[in-house]
N, C-alpha and C positions, 0 to 999 in steps of 0.2 A: 497600153495606158493601163490597161484593169489588173492585163497579167503583172503588169509590175505591180499595182497594188496587192494583186494575189500575192506575190513572193513576199513585200515586205511584211505583209501579214503573217505570212508563215514563216518568215523569217522572227519576229519580233514572238510571234507564236513559239517559234522554238527555242530562241532565246530563254523565252519564260519558263520554258519546260525547263533548260539548263537548269537555268536559274534557282528554280523550286527544287531540282537535285539537289544541288548544290547546299542549299539552303537547308534542305532535309537532311545531307549528309553532316554538313555541321555541323545541326541539331541535334543530330544522332548522337557524332562524337561529343559533345556538350553532357548528352544524357549518360554515356558511359563513362564517362572521366571520372567524377564520384565512386562510380562503383569500382573501377577499377582503383582507384586512390584507397579504396574504403577494401577492396582485396590485400592490397601491399599493406594496410596500415592492419589489419586483419591479421597477416601472416607474422609482423612484427609484433603484435600485440601476442600472439600465438607464443613466439621464440623469447620474448618476456615474461609471458609466464612458468613456462619452461623453467627458462632460471632461476627466474622466484622461486619458484616451488625447490629448486637444488640449494637455493641458500637456505630454503626454510630450512630442509632435512637437514642439512651440514650443520645449520644453528641449533635444530631442537637435538641435537646428540653433542651437542657441548655442555660442558657443564655449567650450570649457570652461577649467579656473582655469591649466592649465598653457597653452593658448593667448595666456589674457591676461600670464600673466607672460611668456613668448615675445614677445609683440606689444610690450608695454612698453619690453623691452629692446631691440628691434631700432628703437623709432621714437625714445628716448632717445640712441640709438649716432649715429645721423644728426643729431639734433638738436645732440651736441655737436658731429659733424665739422662743420656748416656753421659753427661758432666757431672752433673749435682746429685744424681738420684731421686727414687730408687729406682732400683735396675729395671731397663726395658726386656721383656720376655718376646721370645720369638713369636708368638700369637697375637701380640700385639703388635707385629710389626704385618702380618701377615692379614689381621683385619683392616689395619689403614690400607694396604695392598687393593686388597676387596672393594674396601670404599671407593677408591678410583678407579678401579674397573666399573664397579654398577653405575658412577655419574660419569662416564666417559671422558676420565682426561686419558689425553694422549701418552701413549707407549714413549715419547720423546720428551714427556714433560718433566720438567727439573724436579717435582715433585719423586718420581719412580729413583731417580738418582738418588736423590739425598737418603731415601729408606735403603736404597743400597748401601750408602755409606755409615749408617746408622745400623746394620746388620754386620757389617764388616765389623767396625769397633764392636760388637756387642762378642762376635763368635771369636776375636781375639784377646778376650779376656778371659783371663782363669776363671774356671766355673765354683763359685763361691759355696761353702758349704751350707746344706739347707738348715732354716733355722729352727733352735730348738721349739721342741713343741713347747708350747704354752697354753696355761690354765685360767680361765676368766671365771668368777663366781659370783652371786647375790643376789640379791631381790629388784624385778624391774617389773612395771607394767602387771602387780600385783601375782605375778608368779616367781619362784625362784629359778633361777636357771644358769646355765651351765656355756660356756664359750669356750673349747679348742681349739686353738690356731695350728696346723700345721703347715708344712712349708709352701704347700699347692691347694688346701684348701681347711676350711672350717665345719667343724661339728657343733651344730645349736642342740641341746637338749636341756625340756621339759618336765617333770614329774605332774604326774595326776595320779589319786587317789577317790576311793568311792566305796560302796557297799552293794551287792546285789545277794539277794536269796538270803539275809542275814551273814551273808560272807562280806570282810572288808578284803579289796586288795592296791595294790599301790604300782606303777607301771611309768617308765620311762618312756619317752619317745623323742628321738633323734634324727635330723637331718643333717645331713651332710651336704654340701655346697661346693662348686667348683671353682674356678679361678674367676670367673663370667657370672657368680651366681645363681647359676645354674643346680635343679637339683642331683643325685649324683643317685641316694637313696632316704628312703624314710624306714627308720628302723623302733621296732619294739624290746624293750626289756622288760621281763617279768620281775619285777621288786618281791613283787608278793602276788602270785595267781590267785584267780579263786579255784586252781587245781593244784593245790599244794605241789604236786613232783613236777608241776614247771617251772617252779622258784628257778631265779637265774638265767632260764635260755633266754633266746634271742631268735626276734624274727624280722626276717627282710619283709615287709609290707608292700613296698614299690621299690624295686630297680633298672635305671636305667639300662637298656642293654650297650655293653661293652663303653659305658662311660669314660674309660681310661684312656680310652681311641678316639674316642669321640672329638671334633671342634667344641673346644671349649665353652662359645658364646652362642651353641647351636639354638636354632628355635624352632625343630619338632626332631621329634625322636621315639623309639617302640620300647617299652619297657617289659619289664616280668612284676605281675600281682599276685599275691597269694591268694590262692584261688578262696580257701575259708580264714576269713579275718579274726583276731580273737575279739572274745566276750569283752574282754575288758575293755575295750574302745568306746563303751558305754558311759567310761570316766571321762570319758572328753565331751561327747554328746550324746544324751540320753536316748534320744531318737535316732541312732546316728544310723539305724539298720532297719530301718522304713526309707530309707531311701535308694532311690537308683545306685548302681555299683560304680559309674563311672564318676557320679556329683562325690561319691564318696571317696576317691583315690583323686580327685580333684582337689577335694578339700584338705585331704592328708597329706598334700604336697604343699597348700597353699597356706595352712595354718601355720608350717616353719619361717613362711614369707614375711607374714603377718607378724609374726612373734620376733621377727628381726628387727622392721618396722618400730615397733613397740619399745624394743629394748634399745634401737640408737635414738627415738626421742624423749625417752627416759633418762640415757646418759647424757646426754647432750643440755638439757634443760631443769634437770635437777640431781641433788645428792640420791645417792644408790644406797639401798644398805648392804652391808658385807664386805668394806674395803677393809674392814679390821677382823681376820679370823677369831671366830668363836672359839672356846674352847672343847676340845676334841675335834676341830674342822681340821681340815689339808691346810698344812703350812705352806706350803707351795702353791698353792691356786691365790691367784690374782683377783682385784675387785673387779666389776665388770666396769668402771669407768677406766679402768685404764685397759682399754681395749681400743679405748681411741685413740693409741700410741702407736698400735700394733702395726705396722706397715704390711703386714699380709693380711692380718684378719679384717681389717676396716676396708678397705677398698670391694672385698670378698662382700662384707656385710652392706656395701651402701650398695652392689648393683642387684642382692638379692631383694633389699629393702623394697626396690623401683619395679621389682615384679612378680607378674602373678602368672598362674597357670590354668589350662582345661584338657578335661581328658577326655578322649574316646574309645570305647571299651566295645568288644564285640568278642565274640566265643574262641576268634583266633588271633587278638594281640592288642595292645593296651595302645596308644598313643598320647606321647604327651606334646603342648605347643605351647609355647610361650609368646604373650604379647606384655608390653608397658602398662601398667597404671594407667 
C-alpha cells in the first residue's frame, strides 16, 4: 500500500514535471514567436526600404513638372519658328538638347525626336544671305549711342570726352556682343588722344580668347587684357586707376551691358532724339528706335541687357564669368 502510494506520488510528480516542461516549452515558443515574426517583418521592411530607395533614386533622376513645362515651351517655340520665322539657328537646337540632358529627359523622349526633325528642316533649307549691316544712332540715357547690327553680332558704341593737364581728349568705346549677348571684345578708339600721335588708333582693351569658336552662350571664358590701359579712360571714370585691376576689367565689360539696358528702356518708354538725320549727319544711319524692329539686333540686345560679368585676374590669365542680374 505504501509502495502504491509512492508510485502514485512519483507518477504524479513525473506528470507534473512533464507538464511543467511542456508548459515551459510552450511559453518559450510563445515568447519566440513575436521575435520570429519581427525578424520576418524586419526583412520585409529592409527590402521595402531598398525598393523605396531605388524608386526615389529613379524619381530624382526624372525631370520635374516645371522642367517638362519649360521643355514643351522651348520645343514648341522652335517648331513655330521653323514655319513662321525668325530662322532657327543651329546653336539654339544644341542649347535645347543640352537643356533636356541636364534635366534628365530620356534619350527616347519625344522632345529629342522633335528637335531632330527641326534640325532636318533647318538643314534642308537653302542658306539665306546674311542681312546687310545696319547702322543706328541717336541720343538715349544721356549719351549719344551708335548700334551696328551685323548678321550674327552687334556693336554698341558710346563717346566720352574730357580734359587732363589742360589737354582735351575724346574716345569711342565699343562693345561687341555675340548672338547670346556675351561680350566678344571691348575696344577703344582715340578720336582725339591726349597724345596727338595716337589719334585714330584703336586698342582692344579686353578680348575673349577664340570667341568665334566658342559656344555662344558660354558662362566662363579666358580673355586677353591690354596690360597698360589708355590714360583716356579717366574720361569715363576719374578714379578708375585707383581701383583693383580685376574690378576695372569687369567694369569695362559691364558698362556695355548697362548701356544696352539703358538704351532699351529709353527706346521703349519715350521718344529718342536722332530719328531725323541732322545737317552733315549720316543719311544712311537709322534712328535708335528702329532697332526694335531689327530681327538680328533686338534678341542680342535683350540678352545682353540681362547679363552681368565678373573678372578674375592674375599674372597668368584673365577669366570672365557671366551670371544673370
